[in-house]
PDB file of the backbone (N, CA, C, O) and the ligand in Angstrom, with CONECT records:
HET     ZN  A 101       1
ATOM      1  N   MET A   1      77.601 176.328 125.101  1.00  0.00           N
ATOM      2  CA  MET A   1      76.906 175.114 124.675  1.00  0.00           C
ATOM      3  C   MET A   1      76.025 175.381 123.449  1.00  0.00           C
ATOM      4  O   MET A   1      76.022 174.599 122.499  1.00  0.00           O
ATOM      5  N   THR A   2      75.281 176.490 123.480  1.00  0.00           N
ATOM      6  CA  THR A   2      74.425 176.854 122.314  1.00  0.00           C
ATOM      7  C   THR A   2      75.282 177.097 121.095  1.00  0.00           C
ATOM      8  O   THR A   2      74.859 176.836 119.968  1.00  0.00           O
ATOM      9  N   ARG A   3      76.492 177.600 121.315  1.00  0.00           N
ATOM     10  CA  ARG A   3      77.409 177.844 120.198  1.00  0.00           C
ATOM     11  C   ARG A   3      77.763 176.522 119.511  1.00  0.00           C
ATOM     12  O   ARG A   3      77.767 176.425 118.284  1.00  0.00           O
ATOM     13  N   LEU A   4      78.059 175.503 120.335  1.00  0.00           N
ATOM     14  CA  LEU A   4      78.426 174.185 119.787  1.00  0.00           C
ATOM     15  C   LEU A   4      77.257 173.615 118.997  1.00  0.00           C
ATOM     16  O   LEU A   4      77.445 173.083 117.903  1.00  0.00           O
ATOM     17  N   LEU A   5      76.040 173.724 119.549  1.00  0.00           N
ATOM     18  CA  LEU A   5      74.859 173.213 118.853  1.00  0.00           C
ATOM     19  C   LEU A   5      74.655 173.934 117.529  1.00  0.00           C
ATOM     20  O   LEU A   5      74.283 173.322 116.528  1.00  0.00           O
ATOM     21  N   PHE A   6      74.906 175.256 117.532  1.00  0.00           N
ATOM     22  CA  PHE A   6      74.764 176.049 116.302  1.00  0.00           C
ATOM     23  C   PHE A   6      75.717 175.533 115.232  1.00  0.00           C
ATOM     24  O   PHE A   6      75.328 175.369 114.075  1.00  0.00           O
ATOM     25  N   TRP A   7      76.974 175.277 115.619  1.00  0.00           N
ATOM     26  CA  TRP A   7      77.949 174.813 114.630  1.00  0.00           C
ATOM     27  C   TRP A   7      77.607 173.414 114.114  1.00  0.00           C
ATOM     28  O   TRP A   7      77.792 173.122 112.933  1.00  0.00           O
ATOM     29  N   ILE A   8      77.104 172.543 115.011  1.00  0.00           N
ATOM     30  CA  ILE A   8      76.716 171.199 114.572  1.00  0.00           C
ATOM     31  C   ILE A   8      75.558 171.298 113.569  1.00  0.00           C
ATOM     32  O   ILE A   8      75.551 170.620 112.542  1.00  0.00           O
ATOM     33  N   ALA A   9      74.589 172.148 113.884  1.00  0.00           N
ATOM     34  CA  ALA A   9      73.442 172.315 112.967  1.00  0.00           C
ATOM     35  C   ALA A   9      73.907 172.858 111.618  1.00  0.00           C
ATOM     36  O   ALA A   9      73.420 172.440 110.567  1.00  0.00           O
ATOM     37  N   LEU A  10      74.854 173.792 111.659  1.00  0.00           N
ATOM     38  CA  LEU A  10      75.372 174.387 110.421  1.00  0.00           C
ATOM     39  C   LEU A  10      76.063 173.334 109.559  1.00  0.00           C
ATOM     40  O   LEU A  10      75.865 173.280 108.345  1.00  0.00           O
ATOM     41  N   VAL A  11      76.883 172.491 110.213  1.00  0.00           N
ATOM     42  CA  VAL A  11      77.601 171.444 109.485  1.00  0.00           C
ATOM     43  C   VAL A  11      76.611 170.474 108.839  1.00  0.00           C
ATOM     44  O   VAL A  11      76.767 170.081 107.683  1.00  0.00           O
ATOM     45  N   ILE A  12      75.579 170.094 109.618  1.00  0.00           N
ATOM     46  CA  ILE A  12      74.570 169.158 109.086  1.00  0.00           C
ATOM     47  C   ILE A  12      73.874 169.772 107.880  1.00  0.00           C
ATOM     48  O   ILE A  12      73.644 169.079 106.888  1.00  0.00           O
ATOM     49  N   LEU A  13      73.534 171.054 107.942  1.00  0.00           N
ATOM     50  CA  LEU A  13      72.866 171.735 106.833  1.00  0.00           C
ATOM     51  C   LEU A  13      73.743 171.751 105.596  1.00  0.00           C
ATOM     52  O   LEU A  13      73.278 171.479 104.490  1.00  0.00           O
ATOM     53  N   VAL A  14      75.036 172.077 105.790  1.00  0.00           N
ATOM     54  CA  VAL A  14      75.969 172.142 104.659  1.00  0.00           C
ATOM     55  C   VAL A  14      76.104 170.771 104.007  1.00  0.00           C
ATOM     56  O   VAL A  14      76.075 170.650 102.782  1.00  0.00           O
ATOM     57  N   VAL A  15      76.253 169.740 104.837  1.00  0.00           N
ATOM     58  CA  VAL A  15      76.386 168.370 104.302  1.00  0.00           C
ATOM     59  C   VAL A  15      75.138 167.981 103.512  1.00  0.00           C
ATOM     60  O   VAL A  15      75.232 167.398 102.432  1.00  0.00           O
ATOM     61  N   ALA A  16      73.943 168.317 104.076  1.00  0.00           N
ATOM     62  CA  ALA A  16      72.706 167.969 103.397  1.00  0.00           C
ATOM     63  C   ALA A  16      72.604 168.689 102.059  1.00  0.00           C
ATOM     64  O   ALA A  16      72.160 168.104 101.071  1.00  0.00           O
ATOM     65  N   ALA A  17      73.012 169.953 102.022  1.00  0.00           N
ATOM     66  CA  ALA A  17      72.960 170.723 100.792  1.00  0.00           C
ATOM     67  C   ALA A  17      73.886 170.134  99.744  1.00  0.00           C
ATOM     68  O   ALA A  17      73.512 170.013  98.577  1.00  0.00           O
ATOM     69  N   ILE A  18      75.101 169.766 100.155  1.00  0.00           N
ATOM     70  CA  ILE A  18      76.078 169.194  99.222  1.00  0.00           C
ATOM     71  C   ILE A  18      75.552 167.848  98.681  1.00  0.00           C
ATOM     72  O   ILE A  18      75.663 167.563  97.489  1.00  0.00           O
ATOM     73  N   ARG A  19      74.971 167.019  99.590  1.00  0.00           N
ATOM     74  CA  ARG A  19      74.475 165.720  99.140  1.00  0.00           C
ATOM     75  C   ARG A  19      73.336 165.859  98.145  1.00  0.00           C
ATOM     76  O   ARG A  19      73.273 165.112  97.169  1.00  0.00           O
ATOM     77  N   SER A  20      72.429 166.811  98.380  1.00  0.00           N
ATOM     78  CA  SER A  20      71.290 166.989  97.439  1.00  0.00           C
ATOM     79  C   SER A  20      71.809 167.494  96.106  1.00  0.00           C
ATOM     80  O   SER A  20      71.296 167.112  95.054  1.00  0.00           O
ATOM     81  N   LYS A  21      72.826 168.350  96.139  1.00  0.00           N
ATOM     82  CA  LYS A  21      73.402 168.867  94.874  1.00  0.00           C
ATOM     83  C   LYS A  21      74.069 167.744  94.109  1.00  0.00           C
ATOM     84  O   LYS A  21      73.919 167.633  92.893  1.00  0.00           O
ATOM     85  N   LEU A  22      74.818 166.900  94.836  1.00  0.00           N
ATOM     86  CA  LEU A  22      75.500 165.777  94.196  1.00  0.00           C
ATOM     87  C   LEU A  22      74.489 164.821  93.558  1.00  0.00           C
ATOM     88  O   LEU A  22      74.700 164.333  92.449  1.00  0.00           O
ATOM     89  N   ARG A  23      73.378 164.558  94.278  1.00  0.00           N
ATOM     90  CA  ARG A  23      72.372 163.645  93.771  1.00  0.00           C
ATOM     91  C   ARG A  23      71.738 164.204  92.502  1.00  0.00           C
ATOM     92  O   ARG A  23      71.491 163.464  91.551  1.00  0.00           O
ATOM     93  N   ALA A  24      71.472 165.527  92.486  1.00  0.00           N
ATOM     94  CA  ALA A  24      70.883 166.157  91.308  1.00  0.00           C
ATOM     95  C   ALA A  24      71.854 166.069  90.129  1.00  0.00           C
ATOM     96  O   ALA A  24      71.438 165.805  89.001  1.00  0.00           O
ATOM     97  N   ALA A  25      73.151 166.290  90.386  1.00  0.00           N
ATOM     98  CA  ALA A  25      74.148 166.230  89.319  1.00  0.00           C
ATOM     99  C   ALA A  25      74.272 164.810  88.788  1.00  0.00           C
ATOM    100  O   ALA A  25      74.411 164.611  87.581  1.00  0.00           O
ATOM    101  N   LEU A  26      74.224 163.822  89.674  1.00  0.00           N
ATOM    102  CA  LEU A  26      74.298 162.418  89.258  1.00  0.00           C
ATOM    103  C   LEU A  26      73.083 162.042  88.398  1.00  0.00           C
ATOM    104  O   LEU A  26      73.234 161.389  87.366  1.00  0.00           O
ATOM    105  N   ALA A  27      71.880 162.452  88.820  1.00  0.00           N
ATOM    106  CA  ALA A  27      70.671 162.157  88.082  1.00  0.00           C
ATOM    107  C   ALA A  27      70.734 162.771  86.690  1.00  0.00           C
ATOM    108  O   ALA A  27      70.272 162.172  85.719  1.00  0.00           O
ATOM    109  N   ARG A  28      71.316 163.986  86.595  1.00  0.00           N
ATOM    110  CA  ARG A  28      71.449 164.650  85.318  1.00  0.00           C
ATOM    111  C   ARG A  28      72.442 163.891  84.429  1.00  0.00           C
ATOM    112  O   ARG A  28      72.229 163.745  83.225  1.00  0.00           O
ATOM    113  N   ALA A  29      73.537 163.408  85.050  1.00  0.00           N
ATOM    114  CA  ALA A  29      74.585 162.719  84.278  1.00  0.00           C
ATOM    115  C   ALA A  29      74.073 161.368  83.764  1.00  0.00           C
ATOM    116  O   ALA A  29      74.424 160.943  82.663  1.00  0.00           O
ATOM    117  N   GLN A  30      73.236 160.695  84.574  1.00  0.00           N
ATOM    118  CA  GLN A  30      72.759 159.378  84.186  1.00  0.00           C
ATOM    119  C   GLN A  30      71.677 159.452  83.131  1.00  0.00           C
ATOM    120  O   GLN A  30      71.460 158.487  82.398  1.00  0.00           O
ATOM    121  N   GLY A  31      70.993 160.581  83.042  1.00  0.00           N
ATOM    122  CA  GLY A  31      69.927 160.705  82.066  1.00  0.00           C
ATOM    123  C   GLY A  31      68.580 160.417  82.663  1.00  0.00           C
ATOM    124  O   GLY A  31      68.491 159.905  83.779  1.00  0.00           O
ATOM    125  N   PRO A  32      67.513 160.740  81.933  1.00  0.00           N
ATOM    126  CA  PRO A  32      66.163 160.598  82.461  1.00  0.00           C
ATOM    127  C   PRO A  32      65.723 159.154  82.633  1.00  0.00           C
ATOM    128  O   PRO A  32      64.920 158.870  83.521  1.00  0.00           O
ATOM    129  N   SER A  33      66.218 158.230  81.816  1.00  0.00           N
ATOM    130  CA  SER A  33      65.781 156.842  81.902  1.00  0.00           C
ATOM    131  C   SER A  33      66.456 156.113  83.069  1.00  0.00           C
ATOM    132  O   SER A  33      65.801 155.344  83.773  1.00  0.00           O
ATOM    133  N   ALA A  34      67.759 156.345  83.282  1.00  0.00           N
ATOM    134  CA  ALA A  34      68.514 155.642  84.313  1.00  0.00           C
ATOM    135  C   ALA A  34      68.221 156.204  85.701  1.00  0.00           C
ATOM    136  O   ALA A  34      68.240 155.457  86.680  1.00  0.00           O
ATOM    137  N   GLY A  35      67.950 157.499  85.807  1.00  0.00           N
ATOM    138  CA  GLY A  35      67.749 158.140  87.102  1.00  0.00           C
ATOM    139  C   GLY A  35      66.429 157.743  87.692  1.00  0.00           C
ATOM    140  O   GLY A  35      65.520 157.336  86.969  1.00  0.00           O
ATOM    141  N   PRO A  36      66.303 157.858  89.036  1.00  0.00           N
ATOM    142  CA  PRO A  36      65.038 157.526  89.681  1.00  0.00           C
ATOM    143  C   PRO A  36      63.987 158.601  89.417  1.00  0.00           C
ATOM    144  O   PRO A  36      64.271 159.792  89.546  1.00  0.00           O
ATOM    145  N   ALA A  37      62.787 158.191  89.053  1.00  0.00           N
ATOM    146  CA  ALA A  37      61.710 159.143  88.775  1.00  0.00           C
ATOM    147  C   ALA A  37      60.519 158.797  89.643  1.00  0.00           C
ATOM    148  O   ALA A  37      59.558 158.202  89.156  1.00  0.00           O
ATOM    149  N   PRO A  38      60.558 159.164  90.959  1.00  0.00           N
ATOM    150  CA  PRO A  38      59.506 158.766  91.862  1.00  0.00           C
ATOM    151  C   PRO A  38      58.204 159.546  91.628  1.00  0.00           C
ATOM    152  O   PRO A  38      57.130 158.946  91.568  1.00  0.00           O
ATOM    153  N   ALA A  39      58.289 160.874  91.497  1.00  0.00           N
ATOM    154  CA  ALA A  39      57.093 161.691  91.378  1.00  0.00           C
ATOM    155  C   ALA A  39      56.909 162.149  89.920  1.00  0.00           C
ATOM    156  O   ALA A  39      57.879 162.305  89.178  1.00  0.00           O
ATOM    157  N   SER A  40      55.657 162.358  89.535  1.00  0.00           N
ATOM    158  CA  SER A  40      55.390 162.820  88.176  1.00  0.00           C
ATOM    159  C   SER A  40      55.909 164.234  87.960  1.00  0.00           C
ATOM    160  O   SER A  40      56.369 164.576  86.870  1.00  0.00           O
ATOM    161  N   SER A  41      55.833 165.069  89.023  1.00  0.00           N
ATOM    162  CA  SER A  41      56.308 166.438  88.913  1.00  0.00           C
ATOM    163  C   SER A  41      57.818 166.466  88.734  1.00  0.00           C
ATOM    164  O   SER A  41      58.344 167.278  87.973  1.00  0.00           O
ATOM    165  N   GLY A  42      58.529 165.559  89.452  1.00  0.00           N
ATOM    166  CA  GLY A  42      59.973 165.525  89.311  1.00  0.00           C
ATOM    167  C   GLY A  42      60.381 165.065  87.923  1.00  0.00           C
ATOM    168  O   GLY A  42      61.327 165.602  87.346  1.00  0.00           O
ATOM    169  N   GLY A  43      59.672 164.066  87.374  1.00  0.00           N
ATOM    170  CA  GLY A  43      59.968 163.585  86.033  1.00  0.00           C
ATOM    171  C   GLY A  43      59.725 164.660  85.005  1.00  0.00           C
ATOM    172  O   GLY A  43      60.464 164.779  84.027  1.00  0.00           O
ATOM    173  N   ASN A  44      58.677 165.452  85.229  1.00  0.00           N
ATOM    174  CA  ASN A  44      58.360 166.544  84.306  1.00  0.00           C
ATOM    175  C   ASN A  44      59.473 167.578  84.294  1.00  0.00           C
ATOM    176  O   ASN A  44      59.847 168.086  83.237  1.00  0.00           O
ATOM    177  N   ALA A  45      60.014 167.893  85.499  1.00  0.00           N
ATOM    178  CA  ALA A  45      61.108 168.870  85.598  1.00  0.00           C
ATOM    179  C   ALA A  45      62.328 168.326  84.887  1.00  0.00           C
ATOM    180  O   ALA A  45      63.042 169.068  84.213  1.00  0.00           O
ATOM    181  N   ASN A  46      62.573 167.022  85.033  1.00  0.00           N
ATOM    182  CA  ASN A  46      63.721 166.393  84.370  1.00  0.00           C
ATOM    183  C   ASN A  46      63.556 166.491  82.852  1.00  0.00           C
ATOM    184  O   ASN A  46      64.507 166.804  82.136  1.00  0.00           O
ATOM    185  N   ALA A  47      62.354 166.224  82.375  1.00  0.00           N
ATOM    186  CA  ALA A  47      62.119 166.294  80.925  1.00  0.00           C
ATOM    187  C   ALA A  47      62.310 167.716  80.419  1.00  0.00           C
ATOM    188  O   ALA A  47      62.846 167.939  79.333  1.00  0.00           O
ATOM    189  N   LYS A  48      61.859 168.678  81.229  1.00  0.00           N
ATOM    190  CA  LYS A  48      62.039 170.070  80.837  1.00  0.00           C
ATOM    191  C   LYS A  48      63.520 170.409  80.729  1.00  0.00           C
ATOM    192  O   LYS A  48      63.946 171.092  79.797  1.00  0.00           O
ATOM    193  N   ALA A  49      64.312 169.918  81.708  1.00  0.00           N
ATOM    194  CA  ALA A  49      65.739 170.173  81.698  1.00  0.00           C
ATOM    195  C   ALA A  49      66.370 169.586  80.453  1.00  0.00           C
ATOM    196  O   ALA A  49      67.243 170.197  79.836  1.00  0.00           O
ATOM    197  N   TRP A  50      65.910 168.367  80.080  1.00  0.00           N
ATOM    198  CA  TRP A  50      66.494 167.723  78.886  1.00  0.00           C
ATOM    199  C   TRP A  50      66.102 168.446  77.613  1.00  0.00           C
ATOM    200  O   TRP A  50      66.922 168.555  76.702  1.00  0.00           O
ATOM    201  N   SER A  51      64.872 168.947  77.518  1.00  0.00           N
ATOM    202  CA  SER A  51      64.489 169.665  76.306  1.00  0.00           C
ATOM    203  C   SER A  51      65.296 170.952  76.210  1.00  0.00           C
ATOM    204  O   SER A  51      65.613 171.405  75.110  1.00  0.00           O
ATOM    205  N   ARG A  52      65.634 171.551  77.364  1.00  0.00           N
ATOM    206  CA  ARG A  52      66.454 172.762  77.354  1.00  0.00           C
ATOM    207  C   ARG A  52      67.850 172.438  76.817  1.00  0.00           C
ATOM    208  O   ARG A  52      68.432 173.211  76.055  1.00  0.00           O
ATOM    209  N   VAL A  53      68.383 171.264  77.236  1.00  0.00           N
ATOM    210  CA  VAL A  53      69.700 170.855  76.735  1.00  0.00           C
ATOM    211  C   VAL A  53      69.642 170.684  75.219  1.00  0.00           C
ATOM    212  O   VAL A  53      70.565 171.083  74.508  1.00  0.00           O
ATOM    213  N   GLU A  54      68.536 170.079  74.720  1.00  0.00           N
ATOM    214  CA  GLU A  54      68.419 169.873  73.278  1.00  0.00           C
ATOM    215  C   GLU A  54      68.304 171.193  72.531  1.00  0.00           C
ATOM    216  O   GLU A  54      68.790 171.331  71.408  1.00  0.00           O
ATOM    217  N   ASP A  55      67.640 172.184  73.183  1.00  0.00           N
ATOM    218  CA  ASP A  55      67.540 173.504  72.544  1.00  0.00           C
ATOM    219  C   ASP A  55      68.913 174.138  72.381  1.00  0.00           C
ATOM    220  O   ASP A  55      69.183 174.816  71.389  1.00  0.00           O
ATOM    221  N   GLN A  56      69.787 173.907  73.378  1.00  0.00           N
ATOM    222  CA  GLN A  56      71.104 174.521  73.333  1.00  0.00           C
ATOM    223  C   GLN A  56      72.017 173.858  72.317  1.00  0.00           C
ATOM    224  O   GLN A  56      72.935 174.499  71.804  1.00  0.00           O
ATOM    225  N   SER A  57      71.782 172.576  72.013  1.00  0.00           N
ATOM    226  CA  SER A  57      72.645 171.894  71.069  1.00  0.00           C
ATOM    227  C   SER A  57      72.422 172.464  69.677  1.00  0.00           C
ATOM    228  O   SER A  57      71.319 172.885  69.328  1.00  0.00           O
ATOM    229  N   GLU A  58      73.487 172.469  68.891  1.00  0.00           N
ATOM    230  CA  GLU A  58      73.430 173.122  67.603  1.00  0.00           C
ATOM    231  C   GLU A  58      73.722 172.119  66.487  1.00  0.00           C
ATOM    232  O   GLU A  58      74.407 171.120  66.707  1.00  0.00           O
ATOM    233  N   THR A  59      73.215 172.382  65.324  1.00  0.00           N
ATOM    234  CA  THR A  59      73.507 171.543  64.175  1.00  0.00           C
ATOM    235  C   THR A  59      74.977 171.734  63.773  1.00  0.00           C
ATOM    236  O   THR A  59      75.485 172.853  63.703  1.00  0.00           O
ATOM    237  N   MET A  60      75.638 170.601  63.513  1.00  0.00           N
ATOM    238  CA  MET A  60      77.040 170.671  63.097  1.00  0.00           C
ATOM    239  C   MET A  60      77.119 170.516  61.580  1.00  0.00           C
ATOM    240  O   MET A  60      76.427 169.684  60.993  1.00  0.00           O
ATOM    241  N   LEU A  61      77.953 171.312  60.969  1.00  0.00           N
ATOM    242  CA  LEU A  61      78.131 171.240  59.534  1.00  0.00           C
ATOM    243  C   LEU A  61      79.578 170.837  59.227  1.00  0.00           C
ATOM    244  O   LEU A  61      80.481 171.031  60.041  1.00  0.00           O
ATOM    245  N   CYS A  62      79.769 170.276  58.044  1.00  0.00           N
ATOM    246  CA  CYS A  62      81.092 169.839  57.611  1.00  0.00           C
ATOM    247  C   CYS A  62      81.640 170.870  56.612  1.00  0.00           C
ATOM    248  O   CYS A  62      80.965 171.236  55.649  1.00  0.00           O
ATOM    249  N   CYS A  63      82.868 171.329  56.858  1.00  0.00           N
ATOM    250  CA  CYS A  63      83.484 172.309  55.961  1.00  0.00           C
ATOM    251  C   CYS A  63      83.748 171.629  54.603  1.00  0.00           C
ATOM    252  O   CYS A  63      84.321 170.541  54.546  1.00  0.00           O
ATOM    253  N   ALA A  64      83.323 172.285  53.521  1.00  0.00           N
ATOM    254  CA  ALA A  64      83.476 171.717  52.173  1.00  0.00           C
ATOM    255  C   ALA A  64      84.948 171.744  51.743  1.00  0.00           C
ATOM    256  O   ALA A  64      85.311 171.091  50.765  1.00  0.00           O
ATOM    257  N   HIS A  65      85.791 172.484  52.452  1.00  0.00           N
ATOM    258  CA  HIS A  65      87.196 172.602  52.057  1.00  0.00           C
ATOM    259  C   HIS A  65      88.087 171.660  52.871  1.00  0.00           C
ATOM    260  O   HIS A  65      88.835 170.873  52.293  1.00  0.00           O
ATOM    261  N   CYS A  66      88.017 171.730  54.199  1.00  0.00           N
ATOM    262  CA  CYS A  66      88.935 170.948  55.041  1.00  0.00           C
ATOM    263  C   CYS A  66      88.244 169.761  55.717  1.00  0.00           C
ATOM    264  O   CYS A  66      88.924 168.893  56.266  1.00  0.00           O
ATOM    265  N   GLY A  67      86.902 169.705  55.689  1.00  0.00           N
ATOM    266  CA  GLY A  67      86.179 168.571  56.243  1.00  0.00           C
ATOM    267  C   GLY A  67      85.997 168.619  57.747  1.00  0.00           C
ATOM    268  O   GLY A  67      85.546 167.643  58.347  1.00  0.00           O
ATOM    269  N   VAL A  68      86.342 169.741  58.367  1.00  0.00           N
ATOM    270  CA  VAL A  68      86.195 169.882  59.812  1.00  0.00           C
ATOM    271  C   VAL A  68      84.738 170.177  60.152  1.00  0.00           C
ATOM    272  O   VAL A  68      84.047 170.844  59.382  1.00  0.00           O
ATOM    273  N   TYR A  69      84.257 169.679  61.319  1.00  0.00           N
ATOM    274  CA  TYR A  69      82.888 169.939  61.748  1.00  0.00           C
ATOM    275  C   TYR A  69      82.835 171.156  62.645  1.00  0.00           C
ATOM    276  O   TYR A  69      83.696 171.330  63.508  1.00  0.00           O
ATOM    277  N   PHE A  70      81.833 172.001  62.454  1.00  0.00           N
ATOM    278  CA  PHE A  70      81.717 173.256  63.200  1.00  0.00           C
ATOM    279  C   PHE A  70      80.253 173.574  63.381  1.00  0.00           C
ATOM    280  O   PHE A  70      79.421 173.038  62.649  1.00  0.00           O
ATOM    281  N   PRO A  71      79.893 174.450  64.357  1.00  0.00           N
ATOM    282  CA  PRO A  71      78.504 174.820  64.587  1.00  0.00           C
ATOM    283  C   PRO A  71      77.928 175.578  63.376  1.00  0.00           C
ATOM    284  O   PRO A  71      78.623 176.360  62.726  1.00  0.00           O
ATOM    285  N   ALA A  72      76.662 175.328  63.096  1.00  0.00           N
ATOM    286  CA  ALA A  72      76.020 175.935  61.914  1.00  0.00           C
ATOM    287  C   ALA A  72      76.013 177.470  62.007  1.00  0.00           C
ATOM    288  O   ALA A  72      76.029 178.158  60.987  1.00  0.00           O
ATOM    289  N   SER A  73      75.989 178.004  63.259  1.00  0.00           N
ATOM    290  CA  SER A  73      75.937 179.457  63.410  1.00  0.00           C
ATOM    291  C   SER A  73      77.233 180.132  62.967  1.00  0.00           C
ATOM    292  O   SER A  73      77.248 181.330  62.682  1.00  0.00           O
ATOM    293  N   GLU A  74      78.351 179.340  62.907  1.00  0.00           N
ATOM    294  CA  GLU A  74      79.637 179.919  62.506  1.00  0.00           C
ATOM    295  C   GLU A  74      79.924 179.658  61.023  1.00  0.00           C
ATOM    296  O   GLU A  74      81.002 179.976  60.519  1.00  0.00           O
ATOM    297  N   ALA A  75      78.943 179.077  60.340  1.00  0.00           N
ATOM    298  CA  ALA A  75      79.180 178.697  58.947  1.00  0.00           C
ATOM    299  C   ALA A  75      79.324 179.907  58.039  1.00  0.00           C
ATOM    300  O   ALA A  75      78.654 180.922  58.232  1.00  0.00           O
ATOM    301  N   VAL A  76      80.201 179.795  57.046  1.00  0.00           N
ATOM    302  CA  VAL A  76      80.335 180.816  56.027  1.00  0.00           C
ATOM    303  C   VAL A  76      79.852 180.182  54.720  1.00  0.00           C
ATOM    304  O   VAL A  76      80.456 179.232  54.222  1.00  0.00           O
ATOM    305  N   ARG A  77      78.771 180.711  54.179  1.00  0.00           N
ATOM    306  CA  ARG A  77      78.189 180.138  52.965  1.00  0.00           C
ATOM    307  C   ARG A  77      78.764 180.833  51.744  1.00  0.00           C
ATOM    308  O   ARG A  77      78.795 182.060  51.651  1.00  0.00           O
ATOM    309  N   ALA A  78      79.225 179.994  50.797  1.00  0.00           N
ATOM    310  CA  ALA A  78      79.722 180.531  49.522  1.00  0.00           C
ATOM    311  C   ALA A  78      79.489 179.485  48.457  1.00  0.00           C
ATOM    312  O   ALA A  78      79.764 178.305  48.676  1.00  0.00           O
ATOM    313  N   ASP A  79      78.993 179.890  47.325  1.00  0.00           N
ATOM    314  CA  ASP A  79      78.714 179.014  46.186  1.00  0.00           C
ATOM    315  C   ASP A  79      77.798 177.861  46.592  1.00  0.00           C
ATOM    316  O   ASP A  79      77.919 176.763  46.046  1.00  0.00           O
ATOM    317  N   GLY A  80      76.888 178.087  47.535  1.00  0.00           N
ATOM    318  CA  GLY A  80      75.953 177.054  47.967  1.00  0.00           C
ATOM    319  C   GLY A  80      76.582 176.010  48.856  1.00  0.00           C
ATOM    320  O   GLY A  80      75.957 174.980  49.110  1.00  0.00           O
ATOM    321  N   ARG A  81      77.800 176.227  49.345  1.00  0.00           N
ATOM    322  CA  ARG A  81      78.464 175.280  50.240  1.00  0.00           C
ATOM    323  C   ARG A  81      78.766 175.977  51.560  1.00  0.00           C
ATOM    324  O   ARG A  81      78.812 177.204  51.645  1.00  0.00           O
ATOM    325  N   ASP A  82      78.973 175.145  52.599  1.00  0.00           N
ATOM    326  CA  ASP A  82      79.291 175.674  53.932  1.00  0.00           C
ATOM    327  C   ASP A  82      80.771 175.508  54.237  1.00  0.00           C
ATOM    328  O   ASP A  82      81.344 174.443  54.008  1.00  0.00           O
ATOM    329  N   TYR A  83      81.387 176.566  54.754  1.00  0.00           N
ATOM    330  CA  TYR A  83      82.799 176.541  55.109  1.00  0.00           C
ATOM    331  C   TYR A  83      82.980 176.925  56.566  1.00  0.00           C
ATOM    332  O   TYR A  83      82.135 177.604  57.151  1.00  0.00           O
ATOM    333  N   CYS A  84      84.117 176.475  57.163  1.00  0.00           N
ATOM    334  CA  CYS A  84      84.382 176.763  58.576  1.00  0.00           C
ATOM    335  C   CYS A  84      84.808 178.202  58.778  1.00  0.00           C
ATOM    336  O   CYS A  84      84.727 178.704  59.899  1.00  0.00           O
ATOM    337  N   GLY A  85      85.256 178.886  57.741  1.00  0.00           N
ATOM    338  CA  GLY A  85      85.669 180.272  57.875  1.00  0.00           C
ATOM    339  C   GLY A  85      85.789 180.934  56.521  1.00  0.00           C
ATOM    340  O   GLY A  85      85.726 180.282  55.479  1.00  0.00           O
ATOM    341  N   THR A  86      85.963 182.256  56.558  1.00  0.00           N
ATOM    342  CA  THR A  86      86.071 183.008  55.294  1.00  0.00           C
ATOM    343  C   THR A  86      87.310 182.591  54.518  1.00  0.00           C
ATOM    344  O   THR A  86      87.297 182.601  53.287  1.00  0.00           O
ATOM    345  N   ALA A  87      88.393 182.219  55.223  1.00  0.00           N
ATOM    346  CA  ALA A  87      89.644 181.833  54.549  1.00  0.00           C
ATOM    347  C   ALA A  87      89.421 180.593  53.688  1.00  0.00           C
ATOM    348  O   ALA A  87      89.890 180.537  52.551  1.00  0.00           O
ATOM    349  N   HIS A  88      88.717 179.609  54.214  1.00  0.00           N
ATOM    350  CA  HIS A  88      88.480 178.376  53.454  1.00  0.00           C
ATOM    351  C   HIS A  88      87.467 178.609  52.330  1.00  0.00           C
ATOM    352  O   HIS A  88      87.568 177.989  51.272  1.00  0.00           O
ATOM    353  N   ALA A  89      86.502 179.488  52.549  1.00  0.00           N
ATOM    354  CA  ALA A  89      85.532 179.818  51.490  1.00  0.00           C
ATOM    355  C   ALA A  89      86.282 180.458  50.323  1.00  0.00           C
ATOM    356  O   ALA A  89      86.018 180.152  49.160  1.00  0.00           O
ATOM    357  N   ARG A  90      87.230 181.362  50.649  1.00  0.00           N
ATOM    358  CA  ARG A  90      88.008 182.051  49.617  1.00  0.00           C
ATOM    359  C   ARG A  90      88.912 181.072  48.898  1.00  0.00           C
ATOM    360  O   ARG A  90      88.988 181.087  47.670  1.00  0.00           O
ATOM    361  N   GLU A  91      89.607 180.211  49.653  1.00  0.00           N
ATOM    362  CA  GLU A  91      90.517 179.231  49.054  1.00  0.00           C
ATOM    363  C   GLU A  91      89.779 178.304  48.103  1.00  0.00           C
ATOM    364  O   GLU A  91      90.247 178.037  46.997  1.00  0.00           O
ATOM    365  N   ALA A  92      88.615 177.811  48.539  1.00  0.00           N
ATOM    366  CA  ALA A  92      87.834 176.879  47.718  1.00  0.00           C
ATOM    367  C   ALA A  92      87.364 177.597  46.450  1.00  0.00           C
ATOM    368  O   ALA A  92      87.349 177.021  45.362  1.00  0.00           O
ATOM    369  N   HIS A  93      86.987 178.848  46.614  1.00  0.00           N
ATOM    370  CA  HIS A  93      86.534 179.648  45.467  1.00  0.00           C
ATOM    371  C   HIS A  93      87.679 179.847  44.459  1.00  0.00           C
ATOM    372  O   HIS A  93      87.460 179.783  43.249  1.00  0.00           O
ATOM    373  N   GLN A  94      88.885 180.087  44.958  1.00  0.00           N
ATOM    374  CA  GLN A  94      90.037 180.301  44.089  1.00  0.00           C
ATOM    375  C   GLN A  94      90.433 179.012  43.382  1.00  0.00           C
ATOM    376  O   GLN A  94      90.843 179.035  42.221  1.00  0.00           O
ATOM    377  N   GLN A  95      90.308 177.870  44.094  1.00  0.00           N
ATOM    378  CA  GLN A  95      90.656 176.579  43.482  1.00  0.00           C
ATOM    379  C   GLN A  95      89.653 176.205  42.390  1.00  0.00           C
ATOM    380  O   GLN A  95      90.006 175.557  41.404  1.00  0.00           O
ATOM    381  N   ALA A  96      88.386 176.624  42.581  1.00  0.00           N
ATOM    382  CA  ALA A  96      87.353 176.245  41.648  1.00  0.00           C
ATOM    383  C   ALA A  96      87.554 176.924  40.293  1.00  0.00           C
ATOM    384  O   ALA A  96      87.119 176.406  39.264  1.00  0.00           O
ATOM    385  N   ARG A  97      88.221 178.096  40.296  1.00  0.00           N
ATOM    386  CA  ARG A  97      88.414 178.829  39.057  1.00  0.00           C
ATOM    387  C   ARG A  97      89.435 178.184  38.124  1.00  0.00           C
ATOM    388  O   ARG A  97      89.695 178.703  37.039  1.00  0.00           O
TER     389      ARG A  97
HETATM  390 ZN    ZN A 101      87.603 174.492  56.621  1.00  0.00          ZN2+
END
């Protein structure tokens, strides 16, 4: 009998954990304005999470040769212009001559 109660308690705990995770994921997907913000501490945590997301986002640059957008950290600078790779920087340089 105690075994059955143990398994029931385990299932309830697992379901509760999954539901709380799903709710957190939904709140994140909906954004800080759409999601429920009951407590000030919870809203603060949400804002912190969003500022972290903004920190991770990177500036996108347009390749001066092919026009493709790419992260600024991968940019190859040549002749004062940004390129998506060394190949396009070289090609643009050769065409300019
Ligand atoms: Zn390019």
